[in-house]
RONU-917242 format. One record per residue (C-alpha): residue number from 0; x, y, z. Coordinates in steps of 0.1 Angstrom, whole numbers. Layout:
% residues N
+-----+-------+-------+-------+
!   k !  east ! north !    up !
+-----+-------+-------+-------+
! NUM !     X !     Y !     Z !
...
+-----+-------+-------+-------+
//
This chain:
% residues 487
+-----+-------+-------+-------+
!   k !  east ! north !    up !
+-----+-------+-------+-------+
!   0 !  1655 !   230 !   591 !
!   1 !  1668 !   265 !   601 !
!   2 !  1685 !   274 !   633 !
!   3 !  1702 !   304 !   648 !
!   4 !  1722 !   307 !   680 !
!   5 !  1722 !   339 !   700 !
!   6 !  1746 !   344 !   729 !
!   7 !  1728 !   358 !   759 !
!   8 !  1760 !   358 !   780 !
!   9 !  1792 !   339 !   783 !
!  10 !  1775 !   309 !   796 !
!  11 !  1740 !   310 !   781 !
!  12 !  1725 !   309 !   746 !
!  13 !  1691 !   310 !   729 !
!  14 !  1686 !   288 !   699 !
!  15 !  1658 !   297 !   675 !
!  16 !  1648 !   267 !   654 !
!  17 !  1623 !   263 !   625 !
!  18 !  1612 !   229 !   613 !
!  19 !  1595 !   224 !   579 !
!  20 !  1563 !   204 !   581 !
!  21 !  1579 !   176 !   559 !
!  22 !  1606 !   170 !   585 !
!  23 !  1579 !   161 !   610 !
!  24 !  1567 !   130 !   591 !
!  25 !  1586 !   107 !   615 !
!  26 !  1571 !   123 !   646 !
!  27 !  1536 !   121 !   631 !
!  28 !  1542 !    84 !   623 !
!  29 !  1552 !    76 !   659 !
!  30 !  1523 !    96 !   674 !
!  31 !  1497 !    80 !   651 !
!  32 !  1511 !    46 !   658 !
!  33 !  1509 !    50 !   695 !
!  34 !  1474 !    66 !   694 !
!  35 !  1462 !    38 !   671 !
!  36 !  1471 !    12 !   698 !
!  37 !  1453 !    32 !   725 !
!  38 !  1420 !    42 !   708 !
!  39 !  1392 !    18 !   702 !
!  40 !  1368 !    27 !   674 !
!  41 !  1340 !     4 !   662 !
!  42 !  1346 !   -10 !   628 !
!  43 !  1384 !    -7 !   630 !
!  44 !  1410 !   -32 !   643 !
!  45 !  1435 !   -19 !   668 !
!  46 !  1464 !    -2 !   651 !
!  47 !  1444 !     0 !   618 !
!  48 !  1425 !    33 !   624 !
!  49 !  1432 !    58 !   596 !
!  50 !  1450 !    90 !   606 !
!  51 !  1421 !   113 !   596 !
!  52 !  1397 !    93 !   618 !
!  53 !  1421 !    97 !   647 !
!  54 !  1422 !   134 !   641 !
!  55 !  1384 !   135 !   642 !
!  56 !  1380 !   113 !   673 !
!  57 !  1408 !   128 !   694 !
!  58 !  1411 !   163 !   680 !
!  59 !  1437 !   177 !   657 !
!  60 !  1451 !   200 !   684 !
!  61 !  1458 !   171 !   707 !
!  62 !  1476 !   152 !   679 !
!  63 !  1497 !   183 !   671 !
!  64 !  1506 !   187 !   708 !
!  65 !  1519 !   152 !   710 !
!  66 !  1538 !   156 !   677 !
!  67 !  1555 !   187 !   692 !
!  68 !  1564 !   168 !   724 !
!  69 !  1579 !   140 !   703 !
!  70 !  1597 !   162 !   677 !
!  71 !  1612 !   190 !   698 !
!  72 !  1637 !   168 !   718 !
!  73 !  1650 !   151 !   687 !
!  74 !  1654 !   183 !   667 !
!  75 !  1670 !   201 !   697 !
!  76 !  1696 !   172 !   701 !
!  77 !  1703 !   174 !   663 !
!  78 !  1709 !   211 !   664 !
!  79 !  1734 !   210 !   694 !
!  80 !  1752 !   181 !   678 !
!  81 !  1756 !   198 !   644 !
!  82 !  1767 !   231 !   660 !
!  83 !  1789 !   213 !   686 !
!  84 !  1772 !   232 !   715 !
!  85 !  1783 !   220 !   749 !
!  86 !  1751 !   223 !   768 !
!  87 !  1749 !   221 !   806 !
!  88 !  1716 !   208 !   820 !
!  89 !  1681 !   209 !   805 !
!  90 !  1669 !   237 !   782 !
!  91 !  1639 !   261 !   787 !
!  92 !  1617 !   254 !   756 !
!  93 !  1591 !   277 !   742 !
!  94 !  1570 !   269 !   711 !
!  95 !  1568 !   302 !   691 !
!  96 !  1549 !   290 !   660 !
!  97 !  1528 !   260 !   651 !
!  98 !  1512 !   264 !   616 !
!  99 !  1495 !   231 !   607 !
! 100 !  1509 !   219 !   574 !
! 101 !  1536 !   246 !   573 !
! 102 !  1561 !   252 !   601 !
! 103 !  1570 !   243 !   637 !
! 104 !  1592 !   269 !   654 !
! 105 !  1605 !   270 !   689 !
! 106 !  1633 !   285 !   710 !
! 107 !  1656 !   268 !   735 !
! 108 !  1675 !   287 !   762 !
! 109 !  1702 !   267 !   779 !
! 110 !  1735 !   271 !   799 !
! 111 !  1766 !   263 !   779 !
! 112 !  1803 !   257 !   787 !
! 113 !  1821 !   291 !   784 !
! 114 !  1849 !   297 !   759 !
! 115 !  1881 !   303 !   779 !
! 116 !  1912 !   322 !   770 !
! 117 !  1941 !   301 !   783 !
! 118 !  1974 !   315 !   794 !
! 119 !  2007 !   301 !   782 !
! 120 !  2011 !   266 !   797 !
! 121 !  2047 !   259 !   787 !
! 122 !  2067 !   272 !   816 !
! 123 !  2046 !   262 !   846 !
! 124 !  2063 !   258 !   880 !
! 125 !  2052 !   250 !   915 !
! 126 !  2070 !   246 !   949 !
! 127 !  2062 !   218 !   973 !
! 128 !  2073 !   210 !  1009 !
! 129 !  2106 !   193 !  1016 !
! 130 !  2106 !   156 !  1025 !
! 131 !  2117 !   158 !  1061 !
! 132 !  2110 !   131 !  1087 !
! 133 !  2115 !   142 !  1123 !
! 134 !  2122 !   121 !  1153 !
! 135 !  2089 !   132 !  1168 !
! 136 !  2071 !   117 !  1138 !
! 137 !  2090 !    84 !  1142 !
! 138 !  2082 !    84 !  1179 !
! 139 !  2045 !    89 !  1171 !
! 140 !  2045 !    59 !  1147 !
! 141 !  2064 !    37 !  1173 !
! 142 !  2038 !    48 !  1199 !
! 143 !  2010 !    35 !  1177 !
! 144 !  2028 !     2 !  1174 !
! 145 !  2032 !     0 !  1212 !
! 146 !  1995 !     7 !  1216 !
! 147 !  1987 !   -25 !  1195 !
! 148 !  2008 !   -46 !  1219 !
! 149 !  1995 !   -30 !  1251 !
! 150 !  1978 !   -50 !  1279 !
! 151 !  1948 !   -40 !  1301 !
! 152 !  1952 !   -47 !  1338 !
! 153 !  1924 !   -43 !  1364 !
! 154 !  1932 !   -17 !  1391 !
! 155 !  1915 !    -8 !  1425 !
! 156 !  1915 !    30 !  1421 !
! 157 !  1894 !    58 !  1406 !
! 158 !  1893 !    61 !  1368 !
! 159 !  1916 !    86 !  1352 !
! 160 !  1924 !    97 !  1316 !
! 161 !  1938 !    68 !  1295 !
! 162 !  1921 !    41 !  1316 !
! 163 !  1895 !    17 !  1300 !
! 164 !  1863 !    14 !  1319 !
! 165 !  1833 !    -9 !  1316 !
! 166 !  1802 !    13 !  1320 !
! 167 !  1764 !    12 !  1321 !
! 168 !  1745 !    42 !  1307 !
! 169 !  1709 !    51 !  1314 !
! 170 !  1694 !    82 !  1298 !
! 171 !  1661 !    97 !  1310 !
! 172 !  1640 !   125 !  1294 !
! 173 !  1614 !   140 !  1317 !
! 174 !  1618 !   111 !  1341 !
! 175 !  1612 !    84 !  1314 !
! 176 !  1640 !    60 !  1305 !
! 177 !  1651 !    62 !  1268 !
! 178 !  1657 !    27 !  1255 !
! 179 !  1679 !    39 !  1226 !
! 180 !  1699 !    60 !  1251 !
! 181 !  1707 !    32 !  1275 !
! 182 !  1733 !     4 !  1273 !
! 183 !  1753 !   -20 !  1296 !
! 184 !  1788 !   -33 !  1296 !
! 185 !  1802 !    -7 !  1272 !
! 186 !  1840 !    -4 !  1270 !
! 187 !  1852 !    33 !  1270 !
! 188 !  1885 !    50 !  1271 !
! 189 !  1884 !    78 !  1296 !
! 190 !  1894 !   111 !  1280 !
! 191 !  1886 !   101 !  1244 !
! 192 !  1855 !   122 !  1242 !
! 193 !  1840 !   102 !  1214 !
! 194 !  1806 !    92 !  1229 !
! 195 !  1788 !   121 !  1244 !
! 196 !  1796 !   155 !  1259 !
! 197 !  1800 !   154 !  1297 !
! 198 !  1808 !   117 !  1300 !
! 199 !  1845 !   121 !  1306 !
! 200 !  1839 !   146 !  1334 !
! 201 !  1814 !   123 !  1351 !
! 202 !  1836 !    92 !  1348 !
! 203 !  1868 !   107 !  1361 !
! 204 !  1873 !    99 !  1398 !
! 205 !  1847 !    71 !  1399 !
! 206 !  1858 !    36 !  1411 !
! 207 !  1841 !     3 !  1404 !
! 208 !  1804 !     2 !  1412 !
! 209 !  1802 !    40 !  1417 !
! 210 !  1778 !    62 !  1397 !
! 211 !  1773 !    98 !  1386 !
! 212 !  1746 !   117 !  1368 !
! 213 !  1751 !   145 !  1342 !
! 214 !  1731 !   164 !  1316 !
! 215 !  1738 !   162 !  1279 !
! 216 !  1721 !   170 !  1246 !
! 217 !  1709 !   140 !  1226 !
! 218 !  1726 !   138 !  1192 !
! 219 !  1703 !   114 !  1174 !
! 220 !  1669 !    99 !  1174 !
! 221 !  1634 !   115 !  1176 !
! 222 !  1645 !   136 !  1207 !
! 223 !  1677 !   149 !  1191 !
! 224 !  1688 !   182 !  1206 !
! 225 !  1669 !   179 !  1238 !
! 226 !  1687 !   178 !  1272 !
! 227 !  1686 !   144 !  1289 !
! 228 !  1697 !   132 !  1324 !
! 229 !  1723 !   104 !  1319 !
! 230 !  1735 !    81 !  1348 !
! 231 !  1768 !    64 !  1343 !
! 232 !  1778 !    35 !  1364 !
! 233 !  1814 !    22 !  1364 !
! 234 !  1817 !   -16 !  1366 !
! 235 !  1855 !   -20 !  1363 !
! 236 !  1886 !     1 !  1358 !
! 237 !  1916 !   -11 !  1338 !
! 238 !  1948 !     7 !  1330 !
! 239 !  1968 !     3 !  1299 !
! 240 !  2004 !   -11 !  1302 !
! 241 !  2027 !    -4 !  1272 !
! 242 !  2056 !   -28 !  1264 !
! 243 !  2091 !   -16 !  1271 !
! 244 !  2107 !     2 !  1242 !
! 245 !  2136 !   -21 !  1236 !
! 246 !  2150 !   -46 !  1211 !
! 247 !  2126 !   -73 !  1224 !
! 248 !  2097 !   -51 !  1215 !
! 249 !  2111 !   -46 !  1180 !
! 250 !  2114 !   -84 !  1175 !
! 251 !  2078 !   -88 !  1187 !
! 252 !  2063 !   -60 !  1167 !
! 253 !  2083 !   -64 !  1134 !
! 254 !  2108 !   -85 !  1115 !
! 255 !  2137 !   -65 !  1128 !
! 256 !  2161 !   -75 !  1155 !
! 257 !  2168 !   -41 !  1171 !
! 258 !  2149 !   -10 !  1179 !
! 259 !  2173 !    11 !  1158 !
! 260 !  2165 !   -10 !  1127 !
! 261 !  2128 !    -7 !  1134 !
! 262 !  2131 !    31 !  1137 !
! 263 !  2151 !    33 !  1104 !
! 264 !  2124 !    13 !  1086 !
! 265 !  2097 !    37 !  1100 !
! 266 !  2118 !    66 !  1088 !
! 267 !  2120 !    51 !  1053 !
! 268 !  2083 !    44 !  1051 !
! 269 !  2074 !    79 !  1063 !
! 270 !  2098 !    94 !  1037 !
! 271 !  2081 !    74 !  1009 !
! 272 !  2047 !    86 !  1021 !
! 273 !  2058 !   122 !  1021 !
! 274 !  2072 !   118 !   985 !
! 275 !  2037 !   107 !   974 !
! 276 !  2023 !   137 !   993 !
! 277 !  2046 !   159 !   973 !
! 278 !  2029 !   147 !   941 !
! 279 !  1994 !   154 !   955 !
! 280 !  2006 !   188 !   967 !
! 281 !  2021 !   196 !   933 !
! 282 !  1988 !   187 !   916 !
! 283 !  1967 !   208 !   940 !
! 284 !  1990 !   238 !   936 !
! 285 !  1989 !   234 !   898 !
! 286 !  1951 !   235 !   900 !
! 287 !  1952 !   265 !   923 !
! 288 !  1974 !   283 !   899 !
! 289 !  1950 !   276 !   870 !
! 290 !  1921 !   289 !   890 !
! 291 !  1940 !   321 !   898 !
! 292 !  1952 !   328 !   862 !
! 293 !  1922 !   317 !   841 !
! 294 !  1890 !   338 !   841 !
! 295 !  1860 !   315 !   842 !
! 296 !  1825 !   329 !   838 !
! 297 !  1801 !   310 !   861 !
! 298 !  1767 !   297 !   850 !
! 299 !  1747 !   305 !   880 !
! 300 !  1719 !   280 !   872 !
! 301 !  1744 !   252 !   871 !
! 302 !  1759 !   262 !   904 !
! 303 !  1725 !   265 !   921 !
! 304 !  1715 !   231 !   908 !
! 305 !  1747 !   215 !   920 !
! 306 !  1745 !   230 !   955 !
! 307 !  1708 !   219 !   958 !
! 308 !  1718 !   184 !   946 !
! 309 !  1746 !   181 !   972 !
! 310 !  1724 !   194 !  1000 !
! 311 !  1696 !   170 !   992 !
! 312 !  1721 !   141 !   992 !
! 313 !  1736 !   152 !  1025 !
! 314 !  1702 !   156 !  1041 !
! 315 !  1694 !   120 !  1032 !
! 316 !  1727 !   109 !  1049 !
! 317 !  1718 !   129 !  1080 !
! 318 !  1683 !   113 !  1081 !
! 319 !  1698 !    78 !  1078 !
! 320 !  1721 !    87 !  1107 !
! 321 !  1692 !   100 !  1128 !
! 322 !  1705 !   135 !  1128 !
! 323 !  1693 !   170 !  1118 !
! 324 !  1711 !   201 !  1106 !
! 325 !  1714 !   216 !  1141 !
! 326 !  1731 !   184 !  1155 !
! 327 !  1755 !   182 !  1125 !
! 328 !  1765 !   219 !  1128 !
! 329 !  1771 !   215 !  1165 !
! 330 !  1793 !   183 !  1160 !
! 331 !  1813 !   198 !  1131 !
! 332 !  1819 !   231 !  1148 !
! 333 !  1804 !   251 !  1119 !
! 334 !  1790 !   285 !  1132 !
! 335 !  1756 !   283 !  1114 !
! 336 !  1738 !   271 !  1083 !
! 337 !  1747 !   302 !  1064 !
! 338 !  1784 !   296 !  1069 !
! 339 !  1780 !   260 !  1058 !
! 340 !  1761 !   270 !  1027 !
! 341 !  1787 !   297 !  1018 !
! 342 !  1816 !   271 !  1021 !
! 343 !  1796 !   246 !  1001 !
! 344 !  1789 !   271 !   973 !
! 345 !  1826 !   281 !   972 !
! 346 !  1836 !   244 !   968 !
! 347 !  1811 !   239 !   940 !
! 348 !  1823 !   270 !   921 !
! 349 !  1859 !   258 !   924 !
! 350 !  1850 !   223 !   912 !
! 351 !  1830 !   237 !   882 !
! 352 !  1858 !   261 !   873 !
! 353 !  1884 !   234 !   875 !
! 354 !  1863 !   212 !   851 !
! 355 !  1858 !   240 !   826 !
! 356 !  1896 !   248 !   826 !
! 357 !  1907 !   212 !   822 !
! 358 !  1881 !   207 !   794 !
! 359 !  1895 !   237 !   776 !
! 360 !  1930 !   225 !   779 !
! 361 !  1920 !   190 !   767 !
! 362 !  1904 !   206 !   737 !
! 363 !  1934 !   228 !   729 !
! 364 !  1958 !   198 !   732 !
! 365 !  1933 !   174 !   715 !
! 366 !  1935 !   149 !   745 !
! 367 !  1917 !   117 !   737 !
! 368 !  1906 !    88 !   759 !
! 369 !  1913 !    52 !   749 !
! 370 !  1904 !    18 !   764 !
! 371 !  1936 !    16 !   784 !
! 372 !  1928 !    50 !   801 !
! 373 !  1893 !    39 !   809 !
! 374 !  1903 !     4 !   821 !
! 375 !  1930 !    18 !   844 !
! 376 !  1905 !    43 !   859 !
! 377 !  1879 !    16 !   865 !
! 378 !  1905 !    -5 !   883 !
! 379 !  1915 !    25 !   905 !
! 380 !  1880 !    35 !   913 !
! 381 !  1870 !    -1 !   921 !
! 382 !  1899 !    -4 !   945 !
! 383 !  1890 !    29 !   961 !
! 384 !  1854 !    19 !   966 !
! 385 !  1865 !   -16 !   979 !
! 386 !  1847 !   -35 !   952 !
! 387 !  1858 !   -57 !   923 !
! 388 !  1864 !   -41 !   889 !
! 389 !  1835 !   -62 !   875 !
! 390 !  1811 !   -48 !   902 !
! 391 !  1822 !   -12 !   896 !
! 392 !  1819 !   -17 !   858 !
! 393 !  1783 !   -30 !   862 !
! 394 !  1774 !    -2 !   886 !
! 395 !  1787 !    23 !   860 !
! 396 !  1766 !     8 !   833 !
! 397 !  1734 !     6 !   854 !
! 398 !  1737 !    42 !   866 !
! 399 !  1739 !    55 !   831 !
! 400 !  1770 !    77 !   841 !
! 401 !  1794 !    64 !   814 !
! 402 !  1796 !    97 !   795 !
! 403 !  1803 !   116 !   828 !
! 404 !  1829 !    90 !   837 !
! 405 !  1847 !    94 !   803 !
! 406 !  1847 !   132 !   808 !
! 407 !  1863 !   128 !   843 !
! 408 !  1889 !   104 !   829 !
! 409 !  1898 !   129 !   801 !
! 410 !  1902 !   157 !   827 !
! 411 !  1924 !   134 !   849 !
! 412 !  1945 !   125 !   819 !
! 413 !  1949 !   162 !   809 !
! 414 !  1959 !   172 !   844 !
! 415 !  1985 !   144 !   846 !
! 416 !  2000 !   154 !   812 !
! 417 !  2001 !   191 !   824 !
! 418 !  2018 !   180 !   856 !
! 419 !  2044 !   161 !   837 !
! 420 !  2054 !   193 !   819 !
! 421 !  2055 !   214 !   851 !
! 422 !  2087 !   222 !   869 !
! 423 !  2084 !   210 !   905 !
! 424 !  2108 !   220 !   932 !
! 425 !  2108 !   216 !   969 !
! 426 !  2113 !   244 !   994 !
! 427 !  2151 !   238 !   994 !
! 428 !  2153 !   242 !   956 !
! 429 !  2157 !   205 !   947 !
! 430 !  2139 !   192 !   916 !
! 431 !  2111 !   167 !   924 !
! 432 !  2109 !   138 !   900 !
! 433 !  2073 !   126 !   898 !
! 434 !  2084 !    97 !   876 !
! 435 !  2095 !    79 !   908 !
! 436 !  2059 !    79 !   920 !
! 437 !  2046 !    59 !   890 !
! 438 !  2038 !    23 !   897 !
! 439 !  2061 !    -1 !   878 !
! 440 !  2044 !   -26 !   855 !
! 441 !  2061 !   -59 !   849 !
! 442 !  2056 !   -72 !   814 !
! 443 !  2044 !  -108 !   812 !
! 444 !  2067 !  -131 !   791 !
! 445 !  2055 !  -139 !   756 !
! 446 !  2041 !  -173 !   749 !
! 447 !  2049 !  -194 !   720 !
! 448 !  2020 !  -205 !   698 !
! 449 !  2017 !  -239 !   681 !
! 450 !  2030 !  -224 !   649 !
! 451 !  2062 !  -214 !   666 !
! 452 !  2052 !  -177 !   667 !
! 453 !  2053 !  -156 !   699 !
! 454 !  2022 !  -140 !   713 !
! 455 !  2019 !  -115 !   741 !
! 456 !  2005 !  -129 !   773 !
! 457 !  1974 !  -112 !   785 !
! 458 !  1978 !   -87 !   814 !
! 459 !  1968 !  -102 !   848 !
! 460 !  1944 !   -73 !   855 !
! 461 !  1926 !   -74 !   822 !
! 462 !  1890 !   -82 !   827 !
! 463 !  1863 !   -89 !   801 !
! 464 !  1836 !   -68 !   820 !
! 465 !  1860 !   -39 !   825 !
! 466 !  1871 !   -39 !   788 !
! 467 !  1834 !   -41 !   777 !
! 468 !  1825 !   -10 !   797 !
! 469 !  1857 !     8 !   785 !
! 470 !  1849 !     0 !   749 !
! 471 !  1813 !    12 !   753 !
! 472 !  1824 !    44 !   770 !
! 473 !  1850 !    51 !   743 !
! 474 !  1825 !    46 !   715 !
! 475 !  1798 !    66 !   732 !
! 476 !  1820 !    95 !   743 !
! 477 !  1811 !   125 !   721 !
! 478 !  1821 !   161 !   727 !
! 479 !  1786 !   173 !   736 !
! 480 !  1782 !   147 !   765 !
! 481 !  1808 !   162 !   788 !
! 482 !  1786 !   169 !   818 !
! 483 !  1799 !   193 !   845 !
! 484 !  1773 !   184 !   872 !
! 485 !  1756 !   154 !   886 !
! 486 !  1724 !   174 !   889 !
+-----+-------+-------+-------+
//
């Protein structure tokens, strides 16, 4: 088999491949075997029809077409594997020569990962915000706690912001009552603005058993976007009473005896959260620095495909929510669809560039992924998706995304290693130690075996299903399977 690779640009190649007829024996065998099961010819048992008879009955051109369809994907995969070509997406195939008994030749054009020139990565430095907890932030947290212990008391006065009212809603379109736009006994906080536009203005000033009618645009359902007449009737008005801010409140809301002790605990927890945010900020700034300093050619086909995939997925989510694009744009405050698409494309390009850069750094530093890396990531993703590690592992297997998962783990590991070697300081010039952010692992005590030898106790989080997926992923992770896109 002969193959040549021509660079059409920094992110696209054309492969010209010639296959000697003898290398097609396997493809011919598979095609004839399948045709023999399908074709019924008098005098021959199924599966026992000679090849020459099949050629005569079906036609040699049809046989050759199926051989090409069978052979080309296998040959193409072998060429990219032998030449270590990192392809992105599916190729455009064109058969250029098919001489029966002599040669099969075809070309394959495909997007590939670009070769990047990396800058020096030894003296990286980023600056993050100071860890500063203000009294206002503490007051805000204490206020949230007070809200949890508040009481609602009925009042004989018109509703105002902050009150909780029980309301009935009836929506009409062209005089007809909309069942999906009507409800009774709904609890609503006046001034929250989280139900429909115009409701707050209508409810303010109403007392129990008083009504008001206003117009608003329907946000969901078959009549989404149309203006409806909505009548709101207030059934009761209750005001919220907050507990006094004193030591008694601290004892009720926490394990502390005094309000001062409670405030100090809130300060400590806020500071810990901000230290974690420093780590996330350092990571984001490091990625931002890499995007600014590394020139990354963009494969336009890949970007277009990813944007299209994301839009289709989001449109399905909108349909499930009973919304269309106009309703979403109005709710999100986006100027128009063009502005949304522009922001979406920018996000996709940054994501693709980041993956290319991290892959290049991982190659340069020969970063590998082992079972421990994969197991830890499965545990983390399972927790993030609120499912058990076993469920997440099974989902990963069933979706066929193991190779993509391995590539993501490798990039995450590469970024973590790069962050460890980056000098991180806060705005005041103090060095930030990310080691303090790492979770501490307690080693289980060793157990003594019957022979008197000691054996390490298994880790509590170790799971057979998780380890199975991790092993399968590690064994199946080859360099040419690092996918940059879900599409």
